[in-house]
N, C-alpha and C positions, 0 to 999 in steps of 0.2 A: 434575135430581136428580144428586147426586154419586155417584162410583163406590163409595165406602164405604157410602152409604145404600142403593144398589142391591144390594150384596153382603149387607148385614144383612137387608134385606127378602127377598131370595131365599132365604137360609138359614132365615128364619122361616117362609116359606111351605112350604119343603121339610119342615120339622119338623111342620107341621100337615097334611101330605099334599096340599097344594094345588099343589105344584111338584115335579117329579121331580128327582133328583140331577143328571141331565144338563142340565136347564134351569137349575138353580142354578149349576152350573159355567159355563154359557154366560153367565150374568149377570155372573160375575166375569171380566171381560175382561182384567184385569191379573193375570197369573200370580204376579207377585212379591208381590201383596197377598193371595193366597189360599193356604191350606194347611189340611189336616185337623188335628184335634186330635192324632191319632197321629203325623202328620208333625212337628208342632210338638214333641212329646215326644222323638221321635228326634233332631231337630236339637239340642234343649236338652241331652240326655244326651251326644251326641257333643261338643258345645262344652265341656261341663263336664269330661268324663273324658279326652278325647284328649290334653290336655297332660301327663297323668300316664303315658301309654303310651310305652314306649321300644322301639327296635329293638336286638336283641342279635345280634352276629356273633362267631364264634369261629374260631380257626385252630390248627393243630398244626405243630410243627417236625418236618420230615421230611428225612432224609439220603438223597440219591439214590445210585444205584449208581455214578455217574461222578464224584461229588464228596464230599469229607469235610465240606463246609460244609453245615450244616442250612439248609433253606429253609422259610419260613413258607407253609403251604398252607391256604387257606380250607376249613373243615370243615362249616359250616352256619350257619343263622341261626334266630332265633326272636323271641319277644316277651317283654317284662317290663313292670313298672309300678313307679312310685316309691312307696315305702312311707312315707318321712318326709323331713323337711327335712335330715336328716343325710347323705343320699346313699345310703341303702340301697335296693336294687332287688330285687324278688321275681320269680322266674321258675321254670320247671321244672328239675329236676336234669338231665334228659336233654338239655336245651338246651346245657348247659355241660360235660357229661360228657366227660372225656378231653381237654379243651381246654388248650392251652399259653398261649393268649392270648385274652382276652375283651374285646370293645369294646361300649360302650353309646352309642347315638345318641339324643339328646333330640329333641323336636319342633322345636326351633329349628335343627336340623341340626348341632349341636355334638357331637363324638364324644369320649368319654373312655375311657381304659383302665380296666378294672374288675378287681377281685380278689374271689374267692369267700371269704366270711367264714364260711359255714356251709352244709352240705348235709344233706338227709335223703332218701336214695334210696328208703326204704320208703314215703314219701308223695310222691315225685317233686317235691320242692321244693328250691330253692336261694336263698340270699341273697347278692347281690353288693354291693360298695361302690365308689362313684365319688367323686372329689374335685371336685365341681362347686359353683359359688356357690349359696348358698341361694335367691337370687332366681330361679334357673333351675329350681328343683325344685318341682313341684306334686304333693303327695302325693294319692293316691287316697283316696276316702272309703269305709271298710269298712262293709258292711251286716250283716244277720243272715240267714244261709242257712236257719235253722230256720223262717222265715216264708214260705218259698217254697211254692207249690202248683203242681200240674200244671195247665198252661194259662196261667200268668202269663207275661207278656212278658219276654224277656231279650235283651240286646244284647252282641255280642262285638266287640271292637276288637283288631286285631292286624296282622301283617305277612305275610300268606300269599304264598308264592312270591316273597318279597322286595318285594312291593307294600306300601309303608309306609302305616300308619294307615288300614286298611280296616275298615269297619263292616258287620256283618251282623246281621239281626234275626230272632228266632224266639221260641219258647215253651219253657217247661220241659216236656219230653216225659215224664219219669219222675224219681222220686226214689229214693234208697236203693240205687242200683246198686253193683256191685263190679267193679273192674278190677285187673289185675296191674300192680304197679310195676316199675321197672327191676330191683329186687332180688328180684322174684317174690313179694313180700309183697302181700296183698290190701289195696287202698285201698277202704274202705267208705263208705257214705252219699254216693256220688258222684252228681252232677247229670247227667242226660241231657237234651240239648237238640237241636233241629233247626236252630238258628242255624248257618249254614255255617261250619265250622271246617276249615281246610286246613293242609298243612305250612307252618310259619312262624307259625301262630297259637299254637303251644305257648307256655305261660307268660303269655299275655295275659289280660286281665280279662274276666269275664262279669259284666254289670251288670244291675241291675233298672231299673224305670222312673224311679226317682229318681236314677239315675246312681251308685248305691252298688255297691261290689264285693260280689258274692255267690258268686263262684267263680273258679278259675284254670283256664283251658282247658288240657287236658293230653293228650287223645287223641281219635282218630276211629275209627269202625268202618267200614272200607271195603276191599273187595278190590282196588280200583284205587289206593288211597292218597290219593284226593281225597275231598272232602265227599260223603257219601251221605245226609245228613240225620240222622246219628246221631253226635253228639259228646258228650264227657264233660268235666266240670269238677270239680276238687277243691273242696268247699264252703269258704266263707270262714271258717266257725267252726272248721274244722280248721286253716286257715292262721293264724288269730289265736292259736291255742294253740302252734303250732310256731315261728313266726317269731321271737318274743322269745328263745327258747332258742338258735336259730341265730345270732342277733346277739350274744348274751352269751357263749355257750359254744362255738359252732361246730358243735354237734350237739344233738339232742334229749336232754334230761336224763331219759331213761327210767330208772327205778330198776332195780337188780339184786337178785335173790333171794339170791345167794351160792352158786350152783352152776355147774358147767360141764355142757353138754349133749352128748349123744352125736352124733358125725358120722354121716351117712347113717342117720338114725333110722328111716325107713320100712322099710328092709331088715330091721333088727333087730326092729321091731314085728311084722312079718310072720313073722320067724323064730321069735320067742317067743310069737306069738299074743296080743299084749297091746295095750291102748290107754293113752295117757298120755305124759308126757315122761320119758324115761329119764335118771336122774342119773348122769353119768359120774364126777363127783367133786364135792367141796365146797370152797369157798374158805376158806382159813385166816382166822380172825378174824371170821367171819360167823356168824349164828345157826344155819344148817344144820350147820356144822362143830361148833359148841358144843353143840348139842342132839341130836346123834347121828344125823343123816341120813347115809345111806351111799350111796356110789357103787358102781361095778363093782369086783369083787375077783377074784383068782385062787383057784380051788379046787384040789383035788387033781388031779393029772395035767394041770395047766395049763388046765383048763376055766374059762370065764368065769362068775362067779356074779353074778346080777342083784341089784342093791341096791334103793333106793327108786325107785318110778315115780310121779311126780306125777299125780294124777287129779282134783284139785280145788283151786282157790285162791279164798279169800273166798266160798265157796258157789257158785262158777261152775265147771262141768265143764271139764276140760282133757284133750283127747284127742290133741293134737299140738302142735307148736311154734307154729303159727299162733295157736291159741287161747290158748296160754301167753302169747305176746307181747301179744295183745289185752287180756288181763286185767291184766298188769303195767303196761301203758300208762295204765291208769285211775288209777294211784296216784302218789304223790310219795315221794322219799327220806325216810325217817323214819317212814312209815306202817307199821303192823303188820297183817299178814294171816294168816289161818288157812290152812295148807297141809296137805292130806290126801294121803297116799301109800299105795301097796300095796307090801309087802315080805314075802316068805315067806308069801304068801297071807293076810296080816293087814293090816288098815287101821291106819295110824299118823297121828297128828295133831301138827302143830308150829305154834307161834306164832312167826312170823318177822318181824323188822324189816327193811324194805327199805333198801338202801344206795344211795348216790350212785354213778353209773358211774365206773369207774376209768380 
């Protein structure tokens, strides 16, 4: 009886309960010819996706106390992945933040200087560009993060602690999490996973069992700074919305309402005992200015007089700047929204056409 026949027979008997798993493995005397279905899937995903994963290193120019000549000092490293054949690389914003020089190393060991073409600190995403031959670029395959469920397997590939192309396997531990970005804005609908994510994994792909991108690994929750079984990834559906704008415009094309907001708003909200977004002023040539929305003014004896306070946009309550930004991000320049404000203890309503960012 051949080894292959012995293996098939052993697995069949195991499936019917006539043979234990340990006995079945013993029948498969040649380890190279035996693997579980899950192992086969892991291997297949790694082989498919790893050529798309890149190592990112960055450095800063620092002038020492003893010399006027700036020196290039390594600042850190992270992970990214190839977005398309044109050489665009996606990673986390914090991986390249404050870097004077960024280098991208492909799986074949070739290193290229990279330039940042667009960043979004609010979502901790950045797009880099390298001038590499198309035949060296293997784009990652985007998936659909809305199809994820708690318990589904996910795979992370990255460069933790500088150890390139490391794979870890886990599950989706939770969905709909919130984490703070570099700009202190909330990133919502974040994926939580127990796939080991360590320093250096940032910006790398989180993959499903088909090897499709479902998230960008961005943070860990750990008092020690190492993996503690709680990692977070930005969902790919958010990435697919943002990356085209970063490539084309260098920033996300979030529309503007046509107002300027008050600095340190929390202090003044507490001072005046109100909720909402305080209008500091209106922008000339926009609907708020044309339709009579008012900002802060000076009253008698130099006192500040409160103008419009935005409390609702398009039927959604707005209590602070965070909620204001979340609502505005749902629309495109040219869309018209109904804005409700409070002024002089009266409710005012405006139809406002959103403008392109200036």
